[in-house]
C-alpha positions in Angstrom: 148.7 84.4 -29.6 145.7 82.1 -29.7 142.7 84.4 -29.6 139.0 83.5 -29.0 136.6 86.1 -30.5 133.0 85.7 -29.1 130.5 87.2 -31.6 133.2 87.0 -34.3 130.8 87.1 -37.3 129.1 90.3 -36.4 130.3 93.6 -38.0 132.8 94.5 -35.3 133.7 90.9 -34.5 134.5 90.1 -38.2 136.8 93.1 -38.3 138.6 92.0 -35.2 139.1 88.6 -36.7 140.5 90.1 -39.9 142.9 92.4 -38.1 144.0 89.5 -35.8 144.8 87.3 -38.8 146.7 90.2 -40.3 148.8 90.2 -37.2 149.4 86.5 -37.5 147.4 85.5 -34.5 145.6 82.2 -34.4 141.8 82.8 -34.1 138.8 80.7 -33.0 135.4 82.2 -33.4 132.4 81.5 -31.1 129.0 82.6 -32.2 125.3 81.8 -32.2 124.8 81.6 -36.0 125.4 78.7 -38.3 127.1 80.6 -41.1 130.7 81.7 -41.6 131.6 85.1 -43.0 133.4 85.4 -46.4 136.2 87.3 -44.6 137.4 84.3 -42.6 136.3 81.1 -44.5 139.2 79.1 -43.0 139.0 80.2 -39.4 137.6 77.5 -37.1 134.2 78.3 -35.6 132.2 77.0 -32.6 128.5 77.4 -32.7 126.4 78.0 -29.6 124.7 80.4 -27.2 127.2 82.3 -25.1 125.2 81.5 -21.9 126.0 77.8 -22.6 129.6 78.3 -23.7 130.6 75.8 -21.0 129.2 73.1 -23.2 132.2 73.6 -25.4 134.8 73.5 -22.6 136.8 70.6 -24.1 137.1 72.2 -27.6 138.0 75.6 -26.0 140.6 73.9 -23.8 142.1 72.2 -26.8 142.5 75.5 -28.6 143.7 77.1 -25.4 143.0 80.7 -26.1 145.5 83.0 -24.3 143.0 85.8 -24.5 139.3 86.3 -25.2 137.6 89.3 -26.9 133.9 89.3 -26.1 131.8 91.5 -28.4 128.4 90.4 -27.1 128.2 93.1 -24.4 125.2 93.9 -22.3 124.2 90.6 -20.6 125.6 90.0 -17.1 124.8 86.3 -17.1 126.8 85.6 -20.4 129.7 87.6 -19.1 129.9 85.5 -16.0 129.4 82.3 -18.0 132.3 83.2 -20.3 134.7 84.0 -17.4 133.8 80.8 -15.6 134.6 78.8 -18.7 137.9 80.4 -19.8 139.4 81.1 -16.4 141.5 77.9 -16.3 143.4 78.5 -19.6 143.1 82.2 -20.7 145.3 85.0 -19.4 143.0 88.0 -20.3 139.3 88.7 -20.9 138.5 91.7 -23.0 134.9 93.0 -22.9 133.7 95.4 -25.5 131.6 98.1 -23.9 130.8 101.7 -24.8 130.7 105.3 -23.7 127.0 104.7 -23.0 128.0 103.6 -19.4 128.9 107.2 -18.5 126.4 109.5 -16.7 126.7 112.0 -19.5 124.9 109.5 -21.8 122.0 109.4 -19.4 121.9 113.2 -19.1 121.9 113.4 -22.9 118.9 111.1 -23.2 117.1 112.2 -20.1 117.4 109.0 -18.1 119.8 110.5 -15.5 119.1 113.4 -13.2 121.6 116.1 -12.4 123.7 118.7 -14.1 125.6 118.6 -17.4 128.7 116.4 -17.2 132.1 117.8 -18.0 133.8 116.8 -21.2 136.0 115.2 -22.3 135.2 112.0 -20.4 137.9 110.1 -18.6 137.9 106.6 -17.2 137.2 108.3 -13.8 134.1 110.2 -15.0 130.8 109.4 -13.3 128.9 106.4 -14.5 125.2 106.0 -15.0 123.2 105.2 -11.8 120.3 103.7 -13.6 119.8 101.2 -16.5 119.6 102.8 -19.9 116.2 103.1 -21.6 114.3 99.8 -21.4 117.3 97.8 -20.2 117.7 96.1 -16.8 120.4 95.1 -14.4 120.6 91.8 -16.2 120.9 93.3 -19.7 122.9 96.5 -19.7 126.6 96.9 -20.5 127.3 98.9 -17.2 126.3 95.8 -15.2 128.2 93.4 -17.5 131.3 95.6 -16.8 130.8 95.2 -13.1 130.5 91.4 -13.5 133.9 91.4 -15.2 135.6 93.8 -12.9 134.4 92.4 -9.6 135.6 88.8 -10.2 139.1 87.7 -9.5 139.3 84.5 -11.7 140.9 86.1 -14.7 142.4 89.6 -15.4 139.9 91.6 -17.3 140.0 94.7 -19.5 136.9 96.8 -20.3 137.2 98.8 -23.6 134.7 101.6 -23.8 134.2 102.2 -27.5 133.0 105.4 -29.2 130.6 105.6 -32.2 132.3 103.1 -34.5 132.2 103.6 -38.2 133.7 102.0 -41.3 132.8 99.9 -44.3 129.6 98.0 -43.7 128.5 100.0 -40.6 124.8 99.1 -40.2 124.2 102.4 -38.3 125.6 104.2 -41.4 127.2 107.0 -39.3 129.0 108.2 -42.4 126.6 106.9 -45.0 123.7 108.9 -43.6 125.8 112.1 -44.0 126.7 111.1 -47.5 123.0 110.6 -48.3 122.1 114.0 -46.7 124.7 115.8 -48.8 123.7 114.1 -52.0 120.0 114.8 -51.5 120.4 118.4 -50.3 120.5 120.4 -53.6 123.7 122.0 -52.4 122.6 123.5 -49.1 122.6 121.8 -45.7 121.0 123.4 -42.6 120.8 121.7 -39.2 119.3 122.9 -36.0 121.9 124.9 -33.9 122.0 122.6 -30.9 122.2 119.4 -32.9 124.8 120.9 -35.4 127.1 121.9 -32.5 126.7 118.6 -30.5 130.0 116.9 -30.1 130.3 113.1 -30.2 133.2 110.7 -30.1 134.1 108.5 -33.1 136.4 105.6 -33.9 137.3 103.8 -37.1 136.5 100.1 -36.9 140.1 98.9 -37.7 141.5 101.2 -35.1 139.1 100.0 -32.4 139.8 96.4 -33.4 143.6 97.1 -33.1 143.0 98.5 -29.6 141.0 95.4 -28.5 143.7 93.1 -29.8 146.4 95.2 -28.1 144.5 94.8 -24.8 144.2 91.1 -25.4 148.0 90.8 -25.6 148.5 92.5 -22.2 150.0 90.2 -19.6 150.0 92.5 -16.7 148.1 91.3 -13.6 144.9 93.1 -12.7 141.9 94.7 -14.3 141.9 97.8 -16.5 139.4 100.1 -18.1 140.2 102.1 -21.3 138.4 104.6 -23.4 139.3 104.4 -27.1 138.5 106.6 -30.1 139.8 109.6 -31.9 141.1 112.0 -29.2 138.7 114.9 -29.7 135.0 115.3 -30.0 133.6 116.1 -33.4 130.4 118.2 -33.9 127.8 117.2 -36.5 128.7 120.3 -38.4 132.4 119.4 -38.5 131.5 115.8 -39.6 129.5 117.2 -42.5 132.4 119.3 -43.6 134.8 116.4 -43.4 132.5 114.1 -45.4 131.9 117.0 -47.9 135.6 117.4 -48.4 136.1 113.7 -49.0 133.3 113.8 -51.6 134.5 117.1 -53.1 131.0 118.4 -52.4 130.8 122.2 -53.1 127.6 123.2 -51.4 127.1 125.2 -48.1 126.7 123.7 -44.6 125.4 125.8 -41.7 123.6 125.8 -38.4 120.2 127.5 -38.1 119.3 130.1 -35.5 116.9 127.7 -33.8 117.3 124.7 -31.6 115.8 121.2 -32.2 113.3 120.3 -29.6 112.6 116.8 -28.3 113.9 114.3 -25.7 117.6 114.7 -26.4 119.6 117.3 -24.4 122.2 118.3 -27.0 123.9 120.6 -24.6 125.3 117.4 -23.0 128.2 116.5 -25.3 129.6 113.0 -25.2 133.2 112.4 -26.1 136.4 111.3 -24.5 140.1 111.7 -24.8 142.1 108.4 -24.5 145.5 109.1 -23.0 145.5 106.1 -20.7 145.6 103.4 -23.3 148.1 105.4 -25.3 150.4 105.8 -22.2 150.0 102.3 -20.7 149.9 100.2 -23.9 151.4 102.5 -26.5 148.2 102.6 -28.6 147.8 105.0 -31.5 145.4 105.1 -34.4 146.7 103.5 -37.5 144.1 105.2 -39.7 143.6 108.9 -39.3 140.1 110.3 -39.1 139.9 111.9 -42.6 141.4 108.8 -44.2 138.9 106.6 -42.4 136.1 108.7 -43.8 137.5 108.3 -47.3 137.9 104.6 -46.9 134.3 104.3 -45.6 132.9 106.3 -48.5 135.0 104.4 -51.0 133.6 101.1 -49.8 130.2 102.0 -51.2 
């Protein structure tokens, strides 16, 4: 398959490119920067702003990507621009989104009114009704999703990713836990509500595999899939998993008090992902505990 990866030099994008090459796909990377990553020195690149991707129509048509994975998210205008440019030669547009689009995310952060949302999330769960934080209708992944799903020019798939971790994760979802354990003097205590808060996670290679699998889909129509490990993980459980991987022998516990502030930790946020497993035969290549070990081992 000829695959165009938009934003293919960012952390997730570079991993998608690596996994696609491992699967013997031909890859073209489109991105704003002027540098190539060390991971893909021989992969062809096009440089430009996504909003002006039509300026590269001839080069894109020559490569003729059968599918496009767009990691740039958020902006409605760039989503529309990409679709308008690729519609004549591509068979599937895959947009990377996140669980942030669900109403539960807004309840968690106090931007959405209403009761606690039931978990686990499914693709049919309620979505946010308002932009998140300081975002707007022109720059928010929920509206970028709508732009992709409401058009009829090209079949589109929305992949709602969890909290992605792995080697090089700039958010250091595992690295921060490692630091806390190493700096703890053998005893970790976290506020009760935060310790028991359940979140969804996904390893970067597994999420990349899911995106590439969606890109190979040749069924007509649009689809929405949640991806990630199939159960929510509490902060306390995550600490225990990382401690096991480090062979750390201290104690980890929740306090008797709750953390106060703007986050409503009683609103968990995690999904199961049976739909992509059933319809596309997806499964995680790297189990959760092994993914943690690989992330720690990468330094």
